[in-house]
C-alpha positions, -999 to +999 in steps of 0.1 A: -582+538+548-595+539+582-577+560+607-555+541+634-556+559+667-526+570+688-528+565+724-528+602+728-543+628+704-535+663+697-566+683+705-571+712+679-595+741+683-619+747+655-636+778+643-672+769+641-689+800+625-690+783+592-704+751+605-735+763+624-757+758+590-744+723+583-762+695+589-744+662+603-750+643+575-735+668+551-705+669+572-702+630+570-705+631+532-678+657+531-656+637+555-660+605+535-635+596+509-649+574+483-616+564+469-603+550+504-618+521+521-634+523+555-622+491+565-584+477+567-579+441+565-564+423+593-535+408+573-527+446+565-529+456+601-504+429+612-476+433+587-480+470+594-480+464+632-451+439+631-428+462+613-438+492+635-432+475+665-396+462+653-389+498+638-396+510+675-375+483+693-346+487+673-348+526+664-317+547+662-329+561+695-338+534+717-310+507+702-283+524+687-282+554+710-296+536+741-294+502+749-267+489+725-245+516+741-255+506+777-248+469+772-214+479+757-218+465+725-214+494+706-193+527+715-194+561+700-164+576+686-175+613+680-203+619+703-198+602+735-226+615+759-250+587+756-224+563+765-219+581+797-256+584+802-265+618+792-297+608+775-320+634+755-358+630+764-364+629+728-354+592+729-383+584+750-408+604+731-399+587+700-398+552+712-431+556+734-450+571+704-437+544+678-448+513+701-482+527+712-488+531+673-479+494+668-504+486+698-531+505+685-532+483+652-528+450+670-557+461+691-577+469+660-570+433+648-589+421+682-613+444+679-623+434+642-622+399+653-646+403+683-672+426+669-702+409+655-705+433+626-668+426+615-659+392+626-670+373+593-650+398+571-620+396+595-618+361+590-623+361+552-598+343+528-565+333+541-568+360+574-575+328+597-603+320+623-611+350+645-597+331+676-563+324+661-559+361+648-569+372+683-544+351+698-514+361+676-523+399+681-523+390+719-487+377+716-475+407+698-492+430+723-476+412+754-441+418+737-445+454+730-459+462+769-431+438+780-405+460+762-422+491+770-424+485+809-387+473+809-378+508+796-398+529+817-416+509+844-454+516+852-470+524+817-505+527+804-515+491+796-543+471+784-553+436+784-577+412+766-586+391+791-585+411+823-607+442+830-587+454+860-597+493+866-560+499+859-556+489+825-568+519+805-546+520+776-558+518+739-593+529+749-615+543+720-650+551+716-648+574+734-609+580+731-591+578+766-566+606+763-555+602+803-552+566+810-539+555+841-503+541+845-506+504+856-478+490+879-450+470+865-458+441+890-497+438+875-482+443+839-459+415+844-483+392+859-512+397+832-488+392+804-479+360+815-516+350+815-521+366+780-493+344+767-505+313+786-540+318+769-527+326+734-504+297+733-532+272+746-556+286+719-530+283+691-517+247+701-553+238+696-552+247+660-512+245+656-518+228+622-538+258+607-524+290+593-532+326+602-527+358+584-509+340+554-478+357+539-486+390+557-469+376+587-434+381+583-423+365+614-438+330+612-455+330+575-487+322+598-477+290+616-497+288+645-474+260+661-445+283+659-463+313+673-474+291+702-437+281+711-429+318+709-458+329+733-444+300+757-406+307+752-416+343+760-434+334+789-403+313+800-382+347+799-407+369+818-412+344+847-375+340+851-373+378+854-398+379+883-385+349+903-370+369+929-402+386+934-428+358+932-413+324+930-442+304+934-461+324+903-427+320+882-422+286+889-456+276+879-456+293+845-418+281+837-431+246+844-462+249+823-444+268+793-416+242+793-442+214+792-462+228+766-433+236+742-406+261+740-378+268+712-359+237+706-338+250+676-328+278+657-359+270+633-382+282+660-366+316+661-389+346+663-373+369+638-386+400+616-365+399+581-363+432+565-360+440+527-328+449+506-351+478+490-366+511+503-384+519+522-380+484+539-344+483+551-334+475+585-330+503+609-292+498+614-286+499+580-307+530+576-289+547+603-251+539+592-255+534+555-285+554+541-274+582+563-237+574+560-233+577+599-198+564+612-201+575+646-209+543+662-182+513+664-182+480+679-169+484+714-137+473+730-155+456+756-171+430+734-140+428+707-118+419+738-142+396+749-146+376+717-107+377+714-104+360+747-088+390+764-116+400+788-138+377+809-140+342+817-133+327+780-098+328+769-104+312+735-109+332+705-144+332+695-155+327+658-184+352+664-158+383+664-158+383+626-195+380+623-204+410+647-173+434+634-157+442+606-117+445+607-100+478+607-095+494+572-061+507+585-045+473+591-069+445+591-070+437+626-099+440+650-100+471+675-128+482+693-137+516+701-128+524+737-161+526+755-172+558+773-144+585+762-149+617+773-163+642+746-128+658+742-115+625+734-142+614+709-124+617+678-091+602+691-095+571+668-105+578+632-128+553+616-100+536+597-088+525+632-119+510+647-141+480+640-174+491+627-204+468+627-201+438+607-217+432+574-243+406+587-258+430+612-256+461+590-274+445+560-302+461+546-322+428+550-310+420+582-334+395+602-341+412+635-343+387+665-370+392+691-365+360+706-341+328+698-335+292+709-299+301+724-317+323+748-341+298+758-313+271+762-294+294+787-327+302+805-332+262+810-296+260+820-301+288+848-332+269+860-316+237+862-287+247+885-264+261+854-271+228+835-241+218+814-260+205+786-282+236+779-251+259+782-237+242+755-270+240+736-271+278+739-236+283+728-239+259+697-272+277+688-257+310+686-227+300+669-248+280+643-273+309+640-244+335+630-232+308+602-199+297+621-186+266+604-192+233+621-153+228+624-151+262+642-181+253+666-166+220+676-130+236+683-147+265+702-171+240+724-141+220+731-124+246+748-154+260+767-148+259+804-178+241+822-210+259+830-214+280+862-234+310+868-208+335+855-200+315+826-235+309+816-245+345+820-214+357+801-223+332+771-257+346+772-246+380+769-224+372+738-255+355+724-278+388+730-256+408+709-277+433+687-310+425+708-308+460+726-334+462+751-334+424+762-297+424+766-300+458+788-325+442+809-305+412+816-275+429+821-298+450+850-314+418+862-281+397+864-253+423+871-235+400+845-208+402+827-187+413+852-162+427+828-183+458+817-168+491+822-176+506+855-171+542+867-137+550+876-123+522+852-097+532+830-109+535+793-079+541+774-042+550+784-014+561+757+002+589+740-019+620+726+005+646+708+034+631+724+021+632+759+012+602+780-028+605+787-051+583+806-088+582+805-115+568+830-150+564+827-170+590+844-210+589+838-224+622+834-255+612+849-256+584+881-228+561+886-239+530+867-259+516+837-292+535+836-321+515+853-348+528+830-354+560+809-375+591+818-409+594+806-415+612+776-420+650+784-455+653+769-468+631+796-462+656+824-488+679+807-509+657+786-514+630+813-500+651+842-523+635+873-516+599+862-479+604+852-477+621+888-494+589+904-468+567+887-442+583+901-455+584+935-457+548+933-421+540+917-400+569+926-389+599+910-385+602+871-349+594+870-327+570+852-312+557+884-345+544+898-347+506+897-379+490+883-398+466+902-382+433+891-348+450+899-353+461+932 
């Protein structure tokens, strides 16, 4: 199998004393494995890259111990430091490396479909045309870079359609081990163009299929990939409206005109398998590894019970998101952000753990869904009531709530306004980690998240009245970003330092470009 390169490669010194008498052809023969193919098919690269990407996005480090805590969907019941923003740098290392692995495989698809020597072979069988394969790879690359820049800010970036000299990531032949960091502003604006061009290509050939069953997300349906690209463009353009209103509005208008998600059947999801080694990340973390130190937080439980936030009606999604306690069958969220000394205050039989749906081995991880699109459309139409209801209904339907319960809930829903639309969006983005974290950073909603100084829990401990307040270990508020991987300071020091000079010190408290 052909090697797929990482963005950064460890350089290993070799002793040359035994090589001096060997010819280049002899070395080539020695290093060629006759039992392994020299070329990996593009469908194989795609399914590998899709899994690598979703594994990275939903990994224990970045999701379970990061964004799911920052957004207060989850809460730790033993080790509470990450809930209070003490984030090990290894979380950044693992997420960075895993995502760039996926990006290299996606870029290999583009290279194989572009080079004259491999184009015909790349499009053989059910793989699809060169142009369609490139378009889908561009969409997934855009999604991966979008998530990376939302975590770190400036990053090494690469574009298919833009030769900007700052875009140096993924360069091979020769390998570029020290690529520049592109600004987040450049990255966002280029991603919008990448998605527009990819969608336009796929719209032309929407009746065709690409990659066949190797495409786990859409089973090769070009039309759905085009809708995904335009819906992602809607999300990204909306995020930068305060930075470049004209550009954002132009892309929003064009994306909606050309077709965004209109129902849950359009949702971009990667469904895992019930069998090893292809189970969903949360299942591997909590079931396979038998971890019970993550529970559903009191914040989301109380919000769904109608006890916190702008909605006073019980939300039927509670039974989908969380399990009742084994102690008495009620729902009780783990108090968020307890000090370390109180981390074991509530045994696991007294708190609600993740529900069976999200904790299933074959869980379908969501990359983007119709509910989010509806809420974006509501926001961009002065908090439109119809789209607000469409988004709420779509979320309830996606989670399997009965038609009767959906009607009853919607009938009690207060009219749309900024707080209510964004609060419903927060409920709908449950378990979508990085995107939900980005929305909390962008909007400041929901208003009911626990903040520094808030009382987390008050009650009797060993016969004494105790009150715990939320006191972050780092900073005063939800992290604005994660720090860069430690290896960047040595492997790519000059460009790392240039990135800091542009966007500020490498701290979790420094806001990203779109959030300043």
